[in-house]
Every structure is written in structure tokens, then in C-alpha cells.
N, C-alpha and C positions, 0 to 999 in steps of 0.2 A: 850175822847172817845178812847178806845182800837182799835188798828189796827189789822184787821183780812182780809186775802185775800187768795183765792186758785186759781190755775191755772190748767187747763187741759194741760198736757204735751205731751202725747202720747196715744196709744192704752189703757193701764191700768195705765199710769203714772200720778200721782196727786201730786201737789206741794202746801203745806199749809204754809202760812207765818203769823206770829204774831209779836207783838213788842218784845216778849220774845225769840222766836226760830222759826226754819222752819223744816218741815218734808217733805221728799220726799218719795213717795210710788211707788214701782215696776217700776223703770226707765228702760224701753226698749227704747232707745233713738237713736240707730244707727243700720243700716244694717237689717239683717233678723233673723229669728229663725226657728227651726225645719227643718234643712237641706235645707235652702232656700225656704221653702214652704211659711211661713208667713212673711208679710211685714206690717209696720205701714201704715194705711190708715184712714184719711189723714196723710201725713208725719208730724212728729214733727217740729215745727218752729225752725229753727237752731239758730236764734238770741236769743231765750229764752233758748235753750239747753246750749249754750255756757256760759250763765251767771249763770247757776245752781251752787249753792255752798251751799247745805243743811246742817243744823246742825245735823240732824239725817236722816237716811234712813231706812224705813221699807219694808221688803219683805214678801208678804203674803204666798207664797208657792214656791215649787221648779220647777214648769213648766217655761220653758225658756222665754215665753212672760211676765213673772213676775220676774224671777230670770235670768237676762240677763248679763253674765259675761263680754262681751265686753263693755257693757255700764257702768257696775259698775267700770271697770278699769279706767274710765275717772275722777273718784273721788279720793281724797286723802285717802290712805289706813288707816289713823287714824280715819276717820270719824265713829262716833259711828253707828253701825248697829243693828237695832231692828229686831228680828224675833220671831215667836210663839214658845213657849216651847212645843214641840211635845213629844211623848214617845220615840223618837229616836232623835239622834243628827247629822243626815247627813247634814242638812242645815248649821250647824256650821262648819262641816268638809269641805264642798264644799266652804264656804266663806274663810276658812283658805287657801285653795288650790289656790285661786286667790289673796291672800295677805291681807285679812282682818282679824283682830284679836280683835278689840275692839267691841265685840259683846255681846248684852244682850238679853236674852231669856225672853219673857213674858209669864207668866203662864196664862192659860185660865181663863177669867173672872176677873182678878185682875187689878186694876187701878194703873198705873204707872205715877209718876210725872216727867216731863221733866224739863222745866224751867219756872219761873213766875207762870202763872195760867193754863198753858197747861198740860193736862193729856191725856194718851192714855190707852185704853183697848183693848186686843187681844181676839177674840172669834173663837175658832176652831170648825171644823165640818167635818165629812168624815173620812172614815177608813185611807186614805192617808192623808198626811199633807195639809190642806187648812185652811185659816183663813180670818176673817174680822177684820178691825181696826176701833174703834171708837176713835175720836179725840174731846176733849172737851177744847176749847180755853179759857173758862171762860166766854165767851160771846155767842159763837156759837157751836153747836154739829154737827159734821159730821160723818156719817158712811159710810166707804168704804167697802161695801160688796163684791165688785169685782165679782169673779165667785165663791165665797163660797156659797154652796147650803143650806143655813140655812133654817130650817123649823120646824114645831112641837114645842115641849117644848124648844129646844135651841134657836129658834127665840122669844119665849115668854119671855125667860130669858132677852133678850136685851130689848124688849118693856117695861117689868115690871121695869127694872133697869134704863132705860133712857126714861122717858116719853116725853121728848121734843127733837126731832131730827130735826135739820133744813134742812140738806141735806143728801140724801142717794144716793150713786153710786152703780149701779148694772149692771151686764152683761145681755145681752138680746138676745144672739144667741148661737147656739150649737158649741162646739169644738170637738164633739165625732166622731168617724169613723162611728158609726152606725146611720142611715142606708146608708149613702152616699157611703161608701167604702165596702159595703156588697152586695153579691149576694147569691142566694140560689136556691136549687132545689125545695123548697117549698115556694110558694108566700106568705103564711100566716106568715112567718118569717119576712117579711119586712114591719112593720108597720111604717108609716111615720108621724112625728109631723108637724103640720102646723104652719106657722108664728104666727097665732093668739094664739097658745098655749104659745109661748114665751111672747108675748105681755100680755096675761092674767096673766101669772105668775109675770111679772114685775109689773103690776098694783096691784095685791093683796099683793105682798110683800110690796110695797111702802105705800099702804093704811093701811095695818096692823100695820106698825110702825108709822102711823099718821105723816109721814114726811112732812115738809113744802114744800120742792122741791124734785123731783125724777130726777136724771140725768142718762140716758142711757149711760152705760159705760162698758169699757173692752171688747168690741166686735168690736171695729173699727180696723179691720186689712183687709188684702186682700191676695189673692193667686196669685203669679207671676210665680212659677215654672210650666213648661210645663205639669207636671204630675197632678197638682192640681188646675190650674187656672180655670178649668171647675167648681169648687166649689164655685166661686165667687157669682153665682146667689142664692145660698142657704143661704148666710149670710143676717140676718135680720138687716135692717138699723135702726138707731135711729129715723128717721122720720116715719118710719112704726110703731115703738113703740109709738111715740107721737100721731099719728093719732088715734090709738086704745085707747089710754089713754084718750085723750080729748073726745072722743065719749062715753066711758063707766065709767069714774071715778064718784064716789059717795061721795067722801069727798073733803076737801079743798086742798089736795095735788096737786101741779102744776108740770107738766112734762116739763123739760127745756133741750132741746138738746144743748149740749156744745161740740165743737170739739177742737182738739189741738190748743192752743193759746188763747182760750176763758177763761175768768176769772170772778170772782165775788169778791167784797170787801164790807165790812160793810159800808164804806163811800159812794161808788159810785154804789153799786148794780152790775148788770151784765154788762159785756163788751163782746159783741158777734160780732165777725167778719162776714162780709157778704161773707162767703165762700159757694160755691155751688159744693160739691163733689159728690152729689147723684142724681141730675136730669139727668146728662149724665155721669154716673159712668163708662160706658163702655169706653168712650173717655179718662177719666182720667186714667183708668187702662192700657190702650194701651200706654199712655205717661210714665207712671211709668215703665212699662216693657221695653220700649225703653231706658229710662234713666238708668236702671240697666242690660241692655242687655248684656254688657261685663261680669259683674259678673255672670250672669246666665249661659252664654256660657262656661265660665271657669268651673263652677260647673258641667254642663253636661259632659264636656270632662274628668274632674277628676273622676266623678262617674262611667262613662262607663269603666274605666281602673281598678277599684277595684275588687279584688277576694274575695269571701267569705272565712272566716277564720274558718275552721273546729274546730280546737283545742279550740278556745274561745267559739264557739257554744256548743261544747260537755261539756266543763267545766261548762258554766253557768247552763245548765239544769241538769247535774250531781250533782252540788252543790245544786241546788233547791230540787231535789229529796231526797237528804240526810237530808234535813231539814223537810220534810213533815211527818206528824204522820203516824203510822202504820195503814194500812187499807185505807189511802186516795185514792189509786188507785181504790178501789171498789166503792167509792162514786163519783169518777171522772175518769171514764175510757176512757177519750177522746184520740183520735190520731190526731195529728196536723201535717200536712205536710208543711214544710217551702220550698218555691220555690224562687230561685234567678236566673235571667237570664241576667247576665252582662258579664264581660269578661270571666266568667266561669258559666255555667249553672249547678245548683245543686238541688236536691230534698232531704232534710233531715227530718226524721221523729222523732218526740217526742211522745213516747207512755207512757202516765201517768198510765195506768193500770199496765203495766209491769215495769214501771219506767226505761225505756230504751231510748237511743238516737241512731238512726240508720243512718249511713252515705250513705249506698247503699240500694236503694229501687227499686223494679220493677214497670213497668207501671200498673200492676194490684194491686198494694199495696192498701190496704183499709185505709181510713182516714175519719174522720168526718169534719174537717176543713182544707182547703187549704189556707195558707197565703202567699201572694206574696209581696215582697218588694226588695229594692236595697241592694246590697252587703255592701256598706259603712254604710247604716243604721243599718243593722243586726249586723255588726261587732261593731259598737258604742254601740248598746243596750247590747250586750253580754259582751264586754270588760269593759264597765263603769256602768253596771247595770242601764240602762236607758229605760226599757220597759215602765216606768211610763209615758214617754212623747211620746211613739210610736204612739198611736191612734190619739193624737191631731194633729199630723203632717199631717194626712190624706194621707201620702205617704205609703199607705199599702192598699192591698185589701184582703178581706176574702171571700172565697166561702164556703157556708155551704152545706154539701153533704147529711147529715142524719137528721132524724127527731129531735133528741136531740141537734143537733149542734148549735141552737141558744142559748139554755141554756148553753152549753159548751162555746160558745163565751164569754158570760158575766162572767162566772166562771173563765175562763182562764185570762181575762184581770184584773179581781179583784184579782185573785191569784197573778199576776205579781206585782201589786201594793202592795199587802200585804207582799210578800216576800221582795221587795225592801224597804219596810217601817218597816222591822224587827219585823214581827209577828211570823215568823218561824226561828229556831225551837220553839216549844210552850213554852219552859221554859224561852224564852225571855220575855214572858208576866208576869213572876214573879219578874222581876226586879223592884226595888224601883221607878225608874223614869217612867216606864210603868204604874204601879198601881196608882201612885200619879197623873199622867196625866189623866187617865180615871176616877179616883174618882172625879176630878173636872168637868169632863164631863158626870157626872151621868145621866143627863137629856137626852143626846144623847144615852146612853146605853138603857135607857127605851124607847126611841122613836124606836130604831131598834127592840126591843121586840114587840112592838105594831105593827110594819110593818109585822113581821114574823107571828104574830097572825092573822092579817087581811088576809094574804095570805093563811094560813092554814084553814081559814073558807070560803074561796072561792073568796076573792077579789084579784085575782092573779095579776092584773096589776093596780098598784097605781100611780096616777099622782102626782107630787110635789105640784100642786096647792091645792090638798085636805088637805095637812098638813100645809099650810100657815096660815089659819084662819078657825074657825069653820063655818062661813058663806059664805066662798069663793065659787064661782060657775065657 
């Protein structure tokens, strides 16, 4: 009987072991991420963390709760790192910068042999880099969907190619800044999704794949920074997902809550610790905040002394403007005011219509969106091209001042993702790497066209659940 075992390590950390090899996925194991905003909850069991010695590490995408440099540095730099082969190579470059050079990029939808009977297949989705990993041990099939928002034809590609999936691991709560970090002059801008929406999508996704077990995953974190801990109540717990799942499921799929330290093996089945982190979550969060109080206080003191760096800000947006196609400002005439009030208070304006970055603005300056954040965060985003992780931190506030500002909000954040993912200048899309990547992902291209068509004929707000399965409700 072949040995197969997997263990939940952390928020999105999954460790799979077989007789042939072991694979560790998205190891965020120590400390925090997103400028002390996010922390693992429940914390990873340190006895398990200390023993980790994987044969392979797979990283789904660049967000810090998945690509966590301090955690990666705990492993031998010669460890083979597997990453999705996207149309750009930033993931490889970032791994090189932290000392890893034994890197293998996995093309979308192609099966790769590791050792023995173990194979893996990476599936990409989204304009920015995101991926799911399917692991076939020769005996069991596991799909770590993580927070890759697969839907439509790309999801059907997986279901048709892998008819037997034993375990699916999927996120179940939002990491977006909208609507939690957004205010508006227009109440209709702030549509809120309910916890039931996330539970419904989790159920539809799992049942569409006809998985044997569905594990709520990659949403087990908390907020401890004083600016973001108010968002803890917005996190959908895995037990809320299970409650909805057990009440509404129509197929044989079983929802199994698994927290860090919990495991399953082919020989012994599930090993679930009797941990209760969610009945009295407030008390546990207070204890964690106390545990990390020294680090948090150091963070507050350091942040308050940082000054915003105008040269970096100007360079980032001037470089961005230089890559945008002619006439882009007519399609996106937004004015975005960046406000920082730390050691130095500033208001800097980015005018997309005129392609200008203004350092001095008056109180009467017109703007569509006012974006407020900390100086250290803005400096990091500009100097290291990291606006792609900006909204997930929730350490930002957007105020929408005009009627089209909500549309501008989504376009702006998508534009930042696309710029940092090398869609601009447009000639970058003619590179062989870009074309070959999206040729493999043709189903996704067709999916986007179908969504655009649906919007043009009047279905302006499409929910992800509508694209999971034809009969999803």
C-alpha cells in the first residue's frame, strides 16, 4: 500500500508526502505579511514547521501570504522551486533575489513528472499571475485551488481532464479592499457581499469538480495591526462555510474543516486536533495581539517616522504613463489624489487624462478618488513595483468623490496589476513568451470575451457563481 499523507501547515501552506517525494505549497510559516497587517490564524504548529524538509516547493503566485520571503529563507537554497510559467518572469527574478536558482516553470495545463508516481499540473487564471496546482500521487488526486478564481471554461478544463479529485482546497473569504476600505459620496457605490455568497461559491466550485472532500483553505488569517484589526469580523470562518455546505450540498462531496496541524493519510484517514479557535475568536485574537505587541509597537514607531519619497512616486507614475497607449487618457480620465499624513503630510495628484504627476495641489483641487495610506507603504509600492499587493493589505482607504469613481477604482487597480505584470507597453504582448502563454490559456481568453459580451447586452454585474456551473444558483 503506497504511503500518501498531507498536512495543513498554515494559512495557505499545504505539505504533501508520498513514498517517492514531498511537496510544500505556499509556505508562509513565520511572522506577518502586508506591512504587519496579516498574521496566520491559527498559528502554524512550530514543531511541524521545524521538521519541514520538502523535496519541492510550489508557489502559486506573488502575493506575500503565498510567496513569503522570510519563510522561504528557512529552506536550503538548492531546494527545487516550482512556479507557474506566466507570460512574464518576475516570479523567477524575485526568487533569484532571495537566493533560489533551482527553479522550474510549469506551463499551464501540462503535466510534469516529479518522482515515482507523482505528477503535478499547474493551472493559471487571471490577468495577473495566479494558479492552482493539481497533485496526482498515483493513488490520490489533490487540487490546491488556493485563491485562484477559476471559473467557466478554464474550470471545465480541469473537470474534464481530471474526473476523479479526492481533495479540493479552496479559499472562502475576500482579500479585497472593496468595499471594506472604500467610502463614497454615492451610497449605491458600496454594494456588500454577504458571507453566504462566499459559502455558495465554495459549495458550487467543490460540487462542480465532484470532489470527494472539500477543505476550506487559504483564508485562515487575522488582522493584528491597529489600522486593520477592525476587519477581523469580516473574515468568513471555515465553520461558517461548513455550516452552509452541510445544509445545502446536493452531491456526495463532504466538507471537512482542517486547521494548521491537521492531516490526512491513506492509511489512517483524518487526524483532526481538538482545537477551538473560532468559538471565542475575540479572546484568541487578544492573546495573539499581546504575544506580538512588541513587534507591533516597533512597527508603529518606525512607520510614524517615515517620510513619503516624492522622487520614487513621480518616477513610478511617469514610467507608467510612458508605457500607456496613445489616447488612453481619453478612455480613463481619472484624477487620483494620494494623501499621506505621517512625519510629513502630503497630497500628490495623478492625472491620467493629462498624464501628469503633481506635487503641489490646492485644497480646491478636483479629484475623483482620494487614496490614503502610510508613507512607508507608498514608498515600497513605488520603489519595488508592488501595487499588486496594495489592496490585499487593507492598509489603504479610498474615498470615491464622483459618479464614475467606482468604475475608475476598479480600472485603476486592474491597471496597476497589468502594468506590474508587463502588459504595457503593448508591444510586450508580441513577445514569444507572452503569446505562447496565452495560447495555452485560450479558454480563458474566450471566457473574458463572453463576460464582456454579457455586460454589453445588459448583464452589467456578473457574480462568479454564475460561471462555475450551468445549474449553479
